[in-house]
Structure formats: C-alpha cells, structure tokens
C-alpha positions in Angstrom: 50.7 -36.8 -23.8 48.5 -39.5 -22.2 48.7 -37.6 -18.9 47.4 -34.5 -20.7 44.5 -36.5 -22.1 43.8 -37.9 -18.7 43.8 -34.5 -17.1 41.5 -33.1 -19.9 39.1 -36.1 -19.4 39.0 -35.4 -15.7 38.3 -31.7 -16.3 35.6 -32.7 -18.8 34.0 -35.0 -16.3 34.2 -32.3 -13.6 32.7 -29.7 -15.8 29.9 -32.1 -16.8 29.1 -32.8 -13.1 29.1 -29.0 -12.4 26.8 -28.4 -15.3 24.4 -31.1 -14.1 24.4 -29.6 -10.6 23.7 -26.2 -12.1 20.9 -27.6 -14.2 19.3 -29.3 -11.1 19.6 -26.1 -9.1 18.1 -24.0 -12.0 15.1 -26.5 -12.3 14.6 -26.4 -8.6 14.6 -22.6 -8.5 12.1 -22.5 -11.4 9.9 -25.0 -9.8 9.9 -22.9 -6.6 8.9 -19.8 -8.6 6.1 -21.8 -10.3 4.8 -23.2 -7.1 4.9 -19.8 -5.4 3.0 -18.3 -8.3 0.3 -20.9 -8.1 -0.1 -20.3 -4.4 -0.4 -16.6 -5.0 -2.9 -17.1 -7.8 -5.0 -19.5 -5.6 -5.0 -16.9 -2.8 -5.9 -14.1 -5.3 -8.8 -16.3 -6.7 -10.1 -17.0 -3.2 -9.9 -13.3 -2.3 -11.8 -12.3 -5.5 -14.5 -14.9 -4.8 -14.8 -13.6 -1.2 -15.1 -10.0 -2.5 -17.7 -11.0 -5.0 -19.7 -12.7 -2.3 -19.4 -9.6 0.0 -20.6 -7.4 -2.9 -23.6 -9.7 -3.4 -24.4 -9.6 0.3 -24.1 -5.8 0.3 -26.4 -5.6 -2.7 -29.0 -7.7 -1.0 -28.7 -5.6 2.1 -29.1 -2.4 0.1 -32.2 -3.8 -1.6 -33.6 -4.7 1.8 -33.0 -1.2 3.1 -34.4 0.4 0.0 -37.7 -1.4 0.7 -37.5 0.0 4.3 -36.8 3.5 3.0 -39.8 3.3 0.6 -42.0 2.2 3.4 -40.8 4.9 5.7 -41.3 7.5 3.0 -44.8 6.3 2.6 -45.4 6.4 6.3 -43.8 9.9 6.5 -46.1 11.2 3.7 -49.2 9.7 5.5 -48.1 11.3 8.8 -47.4 14.6 7.1 -50.9 14.5 5.6 -52.5 13.7 9.0 -50.5 16.6 10.6 -51.7 18.9 7.8 -55.3 17.8 8.3 -55.0 18.4 12.0 -53.4 21.8 11.5 -56.2 22.7 9.0 -58.9 21.6 11.4 -57.4 23.5 14.3 -57.0 26.7 12.2 -60.7 26.6 11.2 
C-alpha cells in the first residue's frame, strides 16, 4: 500500500510540474499577444497622426491654390474686358 501512495505522490508532483509549465507557457503566449497588440496599436496611432498631418498639409495647399485661382479668375475677367474693349473699338 505504501508503494501505491508513493506512486500516487510522484504522479501528483509530476502533474503539478506539468500544470506549472503549462501555466508559464500560457502566460508567455498571452504576454506575446498583448505586446504584439500594443505594437500594432502604436503603429496605427502613428499612421493616423501622419494621415492627419497630410490632410492638414493638403488643406493648406488647397487654400493656397484657391487664392491663386481667384486671382487668375480676376485677371482673366480683366483681360476679357480689355479684349472686348479692343474688339468694340476695332469694330467702330
């Protein structure tokens, strides 16, 4: 009977060691997932900030070009009026 108890105690110790190893492996796997998630979130945050900056730059460029377009439209209108005046004076 004592041999049976001894074998059961050995089996219990072996199972306890296996359970501890499994627990460590599981924690390590979860830590890897968490670390990977944080890296991906950091990269995503950086990309969103870069996109936001690019959008702001694009908006500033569009505003700059809008001013140019307004100036060109004014110049075109003035030139069209001069051409019309010249055409009228030539026709008279």
